[in-house]
C-alpha positions as CSV (number, residue, x, y, z in Angstrom):
1,M,15.3,3.7,-46.8
2,N,14.2,6.7,-48.8
3,T,11.2,8.6,-47.5
4,P,8.5,9.3,-50.2
5,P,7.7,12.9,-51.1
6,R,5.3,14.6,-48.7
7,K,2.7,15.4,-51.4
8,R,2.6,11.8,-52.5
9,K,1.9,10.7,-48.9
10,Q,-1.0,13.1,-48.5
11,A,-2.6,12.0,-51.7
12,T,-2.4,8.4,-50.7
13,S,-3.8,9.1,-47.3
14,A,-6.7,11.0,-48.8
15,A,-7.5,8.0,-51.1
16,L,-7.3,5.5,-48.3
17,S,-9.5,7.6,-46.0
18,N,-12.3,7.6,-48.6
19,P,-13.0,4.0,-49.8
20,E,-15.7,5.3,-52.1
21,L,-13.2,7.2,-54.2
22,P,-12.0,4.9,-57.1
23,I,-8.3,4.6,-57.8
24,N,-8.7,4.8,-61.5
25,S,-11.1,7.8,-61.5
26,D,-11.9,10.4,-64.2
27,I,-11.5,13.1,-61.5
28,T,-8.9,15.7,-62.4
29,P,-6.3,16.0,-59.7
30,S,-6.0,19.4,-58.0
31,E,-3.7,21.1,-55.6
32,N,-6.4,20.8,-52.9
33,P,-7.1,17.1,-52.2
34,T,-10.6,17.9,-51.0
35,S,-11.7,19.4,-54.3
36,A,-12.1,17.8,-57.7
37,I,-13.4,18.6,-61.2
38,I,-16.1,16.2,-62.4
39,D,-17.3,16.1,-66.0
40,I,-21.2,15.8,-66.2
41,A,-22.8,15.1,-69.6
42,A,-25.6,17.6,-70.3
43,V,-29.1,16.1,-70.8
44,E,-31.2,17.7,-73.6
45,V,-34.8,18.3,-72.7
46,P,-37.0,18.1,-75.9
47,E,-39.4,21.0,-76.5
48,L,-43.1,20.3,-76.4
49,T,-44.7,19.5,-79.7
50,E,-47.5,21.7,-81.0
51,Q,-50.0,18.9,-80.0
52,E,-48.5,18.7,-76.5
53,Q,-48.7,22.4,-76.0
54,S,-52.4,22.2,-77.0
55,D,-53.0,19.3,-74.6
56,R,-51.3,21.2,-71.8
57,L,-53.4,24.3,-72.3
58,H,-56.6,22.2,-72.4
59,L,-55.7,20.4,-69.2
60,E,-54.7,23.6,-67.4
61,R,-58.1,25.1,-68.3
62,R,-59.8,22.0,-67.0
63,V,-58.0,22.4,-63.7
64,E,-58.8,26.1,-63.5
65,R,-62.5,25.5,-64.2
66,A,-62.9,22.6,-61.7
67,F,-64.6,24.8,-59.1
68,F,-66.7,26.5,-61.7
69,E,-68.0,23.2,-63.1
70,A,-68.8,22.1,-59.5
71,G,-70.7,25.3,-58.9
72,K,-72.7,24.9,-62.1
73,A,-73.5,21.2,-61.3
74,L,-74.6,22.1,-57.8
75,T,-76.9,24.8,-59.2
76,E,-78.7,22.4,-61.4
77,L,-78.9,19.8,-58.7
78,R,-80.5,22.4,-56.4
79,D,-82.8,24.1,-59.0
80,R,-84.2,20.8,-60.3
81,R,-84.3,19.3,-56.8
82,L,-82.6,16.1,-58.1
83,Y,-81.8,15.2,-54.4
84,R,-85.5,14.8,-53.5
85,S,-85.6,11.0,-53.8
86,T,-83.1,10.5,-51.0
87,H,-83.0,13.8,-49.0
88,K,-85.4,16.4,-47.8
89,T,-83.1,19.4,-48.2
90,F,-80.3,20.4,-50.5
91,E,-78.0,21.1,-47.6
92,E,-78.5,17.6,-46.1
93,Y,-77.9,16.1,-49.5
94,C,-74.6,18.0,-50.0
95,R,-73.5,17.1,-46.5
96,N,-74.1,13.4,-46.9
97,R,-73.1,13.1,-50.6
98,F,-70.0,15.4,-50.7
99,G,-69.2,16.1,-47.1
100,F,-69.9,19.8,-47.6
101,S,-70.6,22.2,-44.7
102,R,-73.9,24.0,-44.8
103,R,-72.5,27.1,-46.7
104,Q,-69.9,25.4,-48.9
105,P,-72.2,24.5,-51.8
106,Y,-73.6,28.0,-51.9
107,H,-70.0,29.4,-52.0
108,L,-69.3,27.2,-55.0
109,I,-72.6,28.3,-56.7
110,E,-71.9,31.9,-56.1
111,A,-68.3,31.5,-57.3
112,A,-69.6,30.0,-60.6
113,V,-71.7,33.1,-61.2
114,I,-68.8,35.4,-60.5
115,F,-66.5,33.3,-62.7
116,D,-69.0,33.5,-65.6
117,N,-69.1,37.3,-65.1
118,L,-65.3,37.6,-65.3
119,V,-65.2,35.4,-68.4
120,A,-67.8,37.5,-70.1
121,K,-66.0,40.8,-69.3
122,C,-62.3,39.9,-69.3
123,E,-60.4,38.9,-72.4
124,R,-58.9,35.4,-71.9
125,S,-55.8,36.3,-73.9
126,V,-54.7,39.2,-71.7
127,H,-56.3,38.4,-68.3
128,I,-55.7,35.8,-65.7
129,L,-58.8,34.0,-64.4
130,P,-59.3,32.5,-60.9
131,T,-58.4,28.9,-60.2
132,N,-60.4,28.2,-57.0
133,E,-63.4,29.5,-55.1
134,W,-61.5,30.9,-52.2
135,Q,-59.6,33.4,-54.4
136,I,-62.8,35.1,-55.6
137,R,-65.0,34.9,-52.6
138,P,-64.3,38.5,-51.6
139,L,-65.7,39.6,-54.9
140,S,-69.2,38.6,-53.7
141,K,-69.3,41.8,-51.7
142,L,-69.4,43.9,-54.9
143,D,-72.0,44.4,-57.6
144,A,-71.4,42.3,-60.8
145,D,-70.4,45.4,-62.8
146,I,-67.5,46.2,-60.4
147,Q,-66.2,42.7,-59.9
148,P,-64.0,42.7,-63.1
149,E,-62.4,45.9,-62.0
150,A,-61.5,44.5,-58.6
151,W,-60.2,41.3,-60.2
152,E,-58.0,43.2,-62.6
153,Q,-56.5,45.3,-59.8
154,A,-55.8,42.1,-57.9
155,V,-54.0,40.5,-60.9
156,E,-51.9,43.7,-61.3
157,S,-51.0,43.6,-57.6
158,A,-49.9,40.0,-58.1
159,N,-47.6,41.0,-61.0
160,G,-49.7,39.2,-63.6
161,K,-50.1,36.0,-61.7
162,V,-53.2,34.5,-60.2
163,P,-53.8,36.6,-57.0
164,S,-54.3,35.1,-53.6
165,H,-57.4,35.5,-51.5
166,R,-55.7,38.2,-49.4
167,I,-54.7,40.3,-52.5
168,V,-58.3,40.1,-53.9
169,K,-59.7,41.0,-50.5
170,D,-57.4,44.1,-50.4
171,A,-58.5,45.1,-53.9
172,V,-62.2,44.8,-52.9
173,Q,-61.6,46.7,-49.7
174,R,-60.0,49.6,-51.6
175,I,-63.0,49.8,-54.0
176,M,-65.5,49.6,-51.2
177,E,-63.8,52.4,-49.4
178,R,-63.8,54.5,-52.6
179,T,-67.5,53.9,-53.3
180,Q,-68.7,53.5,-49.8
181,V,-72.3,54.7,-49.2
182,P,-73.2,55.4,-45.6
183,N,-75.6,52.8,-44.0
184,T,-78.7,54.8,-43.3
185,Y,-80.9,51.9,-42.2
186,Q,-82.2,52.0,-38.6
187,L,-83.2,49.4,-36.1
188,G,-86.8,48.3,-36.6
189,E,-87.0,49.6,-40.2
190,V,-88.9,47.4,-42.6
191,C,-87.0,46.5,-45.8
192,Q,-87.6,44.4,-48.9
193,I,-85.0,41.8,-49.9
194,L,-83.7,42.0,-53.4
195,A,-82.1,38.6,-54.2
196,K,-80.5,39.6,-57.5
197,D,-77.6,37.2,-58.2
198,N,-76.9,36.3,-54.6
199,P,-77.5,32.5,-54.3
200,E,-77.6,32.7,-50.5
201,L,-80.8,34.7,-50.8
202,R,-82.5,32.3,-53.1
203,G,-86.2,32.1,-52.2
204,K,-86.0,35.4,-50.2
205,G,-86.6,37.7,-53.1
206,S,-89.4,40.2,-52.4
207,C,-89.6,39.0,-48.7
208,W,-89.8,41.8,-46.1
209,G,-87.7,41.8,-43.0
210,I,-87.2,43.8,-39.9
211,V,-83.7,45.3,-39.4
212,N,-82.3,44.2,-36.0
213,H,-78.6,44.9,-36.6
214,V,-76.9,47.7,-38.6
215,G,-73.4,47.0,-39.9
216,E,-71.0,49.0,-42.0
217,F,-71.9,47.3,-45.3
218,S,-74.9,45.1,-44.4
219,C,-77.9,44.7,-42.1
220,T,-79.2,41.7,-40.3
221,V,-82.9,41.4,-41.0
222,K,-85.5,39.1,-39.4
223,T,-87.8,37.5,-41.9
224,W,-90.7,35.0,-41.7
225,D,-88.3,32.0,-41.3
226,G,-85.2,33.3,-39.7
227,E,-82.4,36.0,-39.7
228,Y,-80.1,36.9,-42.6
229,A,-77.1,39.1,-43.1
230,V,-77.9,41.1,-46.2
231,G,-75.7,43.6,-48.1
232,L,-76.9,47.1,-48.6
233,Q,-77.2,46.5,-52.3
234,H,-79.8,43.8,-51.6
235,L,-82.1,45.9,-49.5
236,K,-84.8,48.4,-50.3
237,S,-86.7,50.3,-47.6
238,F,-90.5,50.4,-47.6
239,N,-90.2,53.9,-46.0
240,Y,-93.0,53.0,-43.6
241,L,-94.1,55.3,-40.8
242,P,-92.9,54.4,-37.2
243,Q,-96.4,53.1,-36.4
244,E,-96.5,50.9,-39.5
245,C,-93.0,49.5,-38.7
246,Q,-94.3,48.6,-35.3
247,Q,-97.3,46.7,-36.8
248,M,-94.9,44.8,-39.1
249,Q,-92.8,43.9,-36.1
250,E,-95.8,42.4,-34.4
251,I,-96.7,40.4,-37.5
252,C,-93.1,39.2,-37.8
253,D,-93.1,38.1,-34.1
254,R,-96.4,36.2,-34.6
255,I,-95.1,34.4,-37.7
256,S,-91.8,33.5,-35.9
257,R,-93.7,31.8,-33.0
258,V,-95.5,29.6,-35.5
259,Y,-92.7,28.8,-37.9
260,S,-90.5,25.7,-37.6
261,D,-88.7,23.4,-40.1
262,S,-91.0,20.5,-39.2
263,L,-94.2,22.3,-40.5
264,E,-96.1,20.9,-43.5
265,E,-95.3,22.4,-46.8
266,T,-98.8,23.9,-47.1
267,V,-98.4,25.8,-43.8
268,K,-94.9,27.0,-44.8
269,N,-96.2,28.3,-48.1
270,L,-98.9,30.2,-46.3
271,L,-96.4,31.8,-43.9
272,Q,-94.1,32.6,-46.8
273,S,-97.0,34.4,-48.6
274,L,-97.4,36.5,-45.4
275,G,-93.7,37.1,-45.4
276,K,-93.9,38.7,-48.9
277,L,-96.6,41.3,-48.1
278,N,-96.0,44.7,-49.6
279,R,-98.3,46.5,-47.2
280,P,-98.1,47.1,-43.4
281,Y,-101.2,45.2,-42.3
282,L,-103.1,42.0,-42.7
283,T,-106.5,41.6,-44.4
284,G,-109.4,40.1,-42.5
285,V,-108.9,36.7,-44.1
286,E,-105.1,36.8,-43.5
287,E,-105.7,37.7,-39.8
288,K,-108.1,34.7,-39.4
289,L,-105.6,32.3,-41.1
290,L,-102.7,33.5,-38.9
291,T,-104.8,33.3,-35.8
292,L,-105.8,29.7,-36.7
293,L,-102.1,28.7,-37.3
294,E,-101.2,30.3,-34.0
295,S,-103.7,28.2,-32.1
296,E,-102.6,25.1,-33.9
297,Y,-98.8,25.5,-34.1
298,G,-97.9,28.6,-32.1
299,R,-95.4,28.4,-29.2
300,I,-96.5,30.0,-25.9
301,T,-94.2,32.8,-24.9
């Protein structure tokens, strides 16, 4: 019996060892039985029509502005107190209705203000705008006039793409180091809070506070209803004498012993009026009122 050629035997063996390989295949034979040439038909992807391109741009902008729209809506809900029929406070409403943490709605509100600022000062056709609140949160440390500059630097560092939080933070840090003004506030100094465009300081405009911590770019101040970390750009010293600062410290301590969240609104409003004094003393009537509140609500220390 004649023995078949060796190559013929190898090809047959390869075919039998792979049952998924059809006998009548369009695969082009090759010298190497483990390789083959397969013809694949190209699939043509149609270009977007002019209407589809317009729809895409419109939808992309809606996605980009989602956090902005949330911030604007939260601002109106807060300012008009539209939560008052079901909740006592805005924070409680946001927690129960949206599952937000205490600061999250304020971050979105602040981001909406910054986004508005960037839209007003950056050309849409040549500038990339943020797509979420986390990207632009570092810009809150800068004045509104400097925020666009920091954003443009961040976009440039990201090679023309939407920059990440880290890239924006680095750009902000560089500007802060360049424009850094030494923190000259001292412990015990009495300062006035300038709320400006900072939503976290809403209701604290014109309030006075006692500096109890001095940071690199901010101070922690104690006011009539608590403590707040305030940037240097939101503080203004009263330039009181040491004795006057001591008098204000005593008034602050007295108010703090009286204040609590459970107080009636009338009492809170009175304490807030004392917390906005622009003089380092109480009048006779104010002294009597505070003494009365201390006897009625004050906590013994």
